[in-house]
C-alpha positions as CSV (number, residue, x, y, z in Angstrom):
1,M,-10.2,-4.4,-3.7
2,A,-11.7,-3.5,-0.7
3,S,-8.7,-2.9,2.7
4,A,-9.0,-3.4,5.7
5,R,-9.0,-0.3,7.1
6,K,-12.1,0.5,4.7
7,I,-14.1,-2.2,5.8
8,K,-13.7,-1.5,8.8
9,E,-14.3,2.0,7.9
10,S,-17.4,0.8,6.6
11,L,-18.4,-1.9,9.1
12,K,-18.2,1.1,11.5
13,K,-21.0,3.3,10.1
14,Q,-23.3,0.7,9.6
15,L,-23.1,0.8,13.3
16,E,-23.5,4.5,13.2
17,D,-26.5,4.2,11.6
18,K,-28.7,1.7,13.0
19,G,-27.7,2.9,16.2
20,A,-26.2,0.2,17.1
21,N,-22.1,1.4,17.3
22,V,-20.9,0.0,21.5
23,E,-18.4,-2.0,22.3
24,H,-19.1,-5.4,22.1
25,F,-20.3,-4.7,18.2
26,S,-17.1,-2.9,18.4
27,S,-15.3,-6.3,18.7
28,L,-17.2,-8.0,16.6
29,I,-15.5,-6.1,14.2
30,D,-12.3,-6.2,15.4
31,D,-13.0,-10.2,14.8
32,Y,-14.9,-9.9,11.8
33,L,-11.2,-8.1,10.2
34,W,-9.2,-11.1,11.9
35,Y,-11.5,-13.6,9.8
36,W,-10.9,-11.4,6.6
37,N,-7.4,-11.4,7.1
38,Q,-7.0,-15.0,8.6
39,E,-9.0,-15.8,5.0
40,K,-6.7,-13.3,2.2
41,A,-4.0,-15.7,4.0
42,M,-5.6,-19.2,3.1
43,Q,-6.5,-17.7,-0.1
44,K,-3.0,-16.9,-1.3
45,D,-2.0,-20.1,0.2
46,I,-3.7,-21.7,-2.1
47,K,-3.0,-19.3,-5.4
48,D,0.4,-20.6,-4.5
49,R,0.6,-24.1,-3.6
50,G,-3.2,-25.0,-5.0
51,F,-6.0,-27.2,-3.7
52,M,-3.2,-30.2,-3.2
53,F,0.4,-29.8,-2.8
54,E,2.9,-32.8,-2.6
55,T,4.7,-33.7,1.2
56,T,6.1,-35.8,2.5
57,S,5.4,-39.2,4.2
58,A,6.6,-40.0,7.6
59,S,7.7,-42.6,6.0
60,G,10.1,-40.3,3.6
61,Y,7.7,-40.6,0.9
62,T,6.4,-37.9,-2.0
63,I,2.4,-38.2,-0.9
64,E,-0.1,-35.8,-2.9
65,K,-2.0,-33.6,0.3
66,E,-5.3,-31.6,0.3
67,N,-4.5,-28.3,0.9
68,P,-5.7,-27.2,4.7
69,S,-6.0,-24.1,3.4
70,V,-9.2,-25.1,1.7
71,K,-11.6,-26.1,4.4
72,N,-9.7,-22.7,6.8
73,A,-11.1,-20.7,3.5
74,V,-14.7,-21.4,3.8
75,A,-14.8,-21.4,8.1
76,Y,-13.5,-18.5,7.9
77,N,-15.8,-17.4,5.3
78,K,-18.7,-18.6,7.4
79,Q,-17.6,-16.9,11.1
80,K,-17.3,-13.4,9.1
81,L,-21.0,-14.5,7.4
82,A,-22.3,-15.3,11.6
83,I,-20.1,-12.2,12.4
84,L,-22.3,-10.2,10.2
85,K,-25.4,-11.5,10.7
86,E,-25.1,-10.7,14.2
87,L,-24.4,-7.2,13.5
88,G,-28.2,-7.7,11.7
89,L,-26.1,-6.4,8.3
90,R,-27.5,-7.7,5.4
91,T,-28.0,-6.3,2.1
92,D,-30.5,-5.5,2.0
93,N,-30.3,-2.9,4.7
94,V,-27.3,-1.1,4.0
95,V,-27.4,2.9,3.6
96,I,-24.5,4.1,1.2
97,D,-23.2,7.4,1.3
98,D,-22.0,9.1,-2.1
99,D,-18.4,8.5,-1.1
100,D,-19.4,4.4,-0.4
101,E,-17.7,2.8,-3.4
102,L,-20.1,0.4,-5.5
Protein backbone atom coordinates (compact mmCIF):
# COMPACT_ATOMS: atom_id res chain seq x y z
CA MET A 1 0.00 0.00 0.00
CA ALA A 2 1.27 3.44 -0.90
CA SER A 3 2.18 5.95 1.74
CA ALA A 4 1.32 9.65 1.65
CA ARG A 5 5.01 10.44 1.17
CA LYS A 6 5.30 8.14 -1.85
CA ILE A 7 2.13 9.53 -3.37
CA LYS A 8 3.39 13.09 -2.93
CA GLU A 9 6.74 12.23 -4.51
CA SER A 10 5.00 10.51 -7.41
CA LEU A 11 2.63 13.41 -8.07
CA LYS A 12 5.49 15.94 -7.88
CA LYS A 13 7.52 13.82 -10.31
CA GLN A 14 4.59 13.70 -12.74
CA LEU A 15 4.35 17.50 -12.62
CA GLU A 16 8.09 17.87 -13.12
CA ASP A 17 7.94 15.56 -16.14
CA LYS A 18 5.17 17.75 -17.58
CA GLY A 19 7.12 20.94 -16.86
CA ALA A 20 4.32 22.06 -14.54
CA ASN A 21 6.07 22.05 -11.17
CA VAL A 22 4.76 25.43 -9.97
CA GLU A 23 3.50 26.60 -6.57
CA HIS A 24 -0.19 26.48 -7.49
CA PHE A 25 0.04 22.83 -8.49
CA SER A 26 2.26 21.98 -5.52
CA SER A 27 -0.48 23.38 -3.31
CA LEU A 28 -3.02 21.17 -5.07
CA ILE A 29 -0.84 18.16 -4.29
CA ASP A 30 -0.98 19.11 -0.61
CA ASP A 31 -4.77 19.38 -0.91
CA TYR A 32 -4.87 15.99 -2.62
CA LEU A 33 -2.95 14.44 0.26
CA TRP A 34 -5.27 16.04 2.81
CA TYR A 35 -8.26 14.45 1.06
CA TRP A 36 -6.32 11.16 0.79
CA ASN A 37 -5.74 11.14 4.56
CA GLN A 38 -9.37 12.02 5.26
CA GLU A 39 -10.62 9.26 2.98
CA LYS A 40 -8.35 6.76 4.74
CA ALA A 41 -9.78 7.87 8.10
CA MET A 42 -13.33 7.42 6.78
CA GLN A 43 -12.47 3.95 5.48
CA LYS A 44 -11.08 3.01 8.89
CA ASP A 45 -14.24 4.28 10.58
CA ILE A 46 -16.41 2.27 8.19
CA LYS A 47 -14.30 -0.81 8.88
CA ASP A 48 -14.57 -0.24 12.64
CA ARG A 49 -18.26 0.76 12.89
CA GLY A 50 -19.71 -0.56 9.64
CA PHE A 51 -22.06 1.11 7.17
CA MET A 52 -24.73 1.39 9.86
CA PHE A 53 -24.20 1.87 13.59
CA GLU A 54 -26.27 2.01 16.72
CA THR A 55 -26.54 5.23 18.67
CA THR A 56 -28.88 6.82 21.18
CA SER A 57 -31.48 9.29 19.92
CA ALA A 58 -32.20 12.61 21.63
CA SER A 59 -35.17 10.96 23.30
CA GLY A 60 -33.00 8.18 24.73
CA TYR A 61 -33.92 5.35 22.35
CA THR A 62 -31.41 3.14 20.62
CA ILE A 63 -31.53 3.77 16.89
CA GLU A 64 -29.56 2.61 13.89
CA LYS A 65 -28.02 5.33 11.74
CA GLU A 66 -26.14 5.37 8.48
CA ASN A 67 -22.46 5.98 9.10
CA PRO A 68 -21.70 9.50 7.73
CA SER A 69 -18.19 8.32 6.91
CA VAL A 70 -19.63 6.50 3.89
CA LYS A 71 -20.80 9.73 2.24
CA ASN A 72 -17.70 11.58 3.39
CA ALA A 73 -15.39 8.96 1.85
CA VAL A 74 -17.17 9.32 -1.49
CA ALA A 75 -16.94 13.11 -1.32
CA TYR A 76 -13.22 13.01 -0.50
CA ASN A 77 -12.58 10.60 -3.36
CA LYS A 78 -14.42 12.91 -5.79
CA GLN A 79 -12.25 15.82 -4.68
CA LYS A 80 -9.11 13.76 -5.19
CA LEU A 81 -10.22 12.92 -8.73
CA ALA A 82 -11.03 16.58 -9.43
CA ILE A 83 -7.54 17.59 -8.29
CA LEU A 84 -5.92 14.97 -10.53
CA LYS A 85 -8.00 16.28 -13.42
CA GLU A 86 -6.89 19.85 -12.68
CA LEU A 87 -3.29 18.66 -12.64
CA GLY A 88 -3.82 16.92 -15.97
CA LEU A 89 -2.75 13.57 -14.55
CA ARG A 90 -4.45 10.55 -16.09
CA THR A 91 -3.53 6.92 -16.63
CA ASP A 92 -2.84 7.53 -20.31
CA ASN A 93 -0.14 10.15 -19.67
CA VAL A 94 1.76 8.79 -16.67
CA VAL A 95 5.53 8.60 -16.97
CA ILE A 96 6.78 5.45 -15.25
CA ASP A 97 10.30 5.31 -13.85
CA ASP A 98 12.14 2.07 -13.27
CA ASP A 99 11.91 2.61 -9.49
CA ASP A 100 8.13 3.26 -9.53
CA GLU A 101 6.04 0.47 -8.04
CA LEU A 102 3.20 -0.85 -10.15
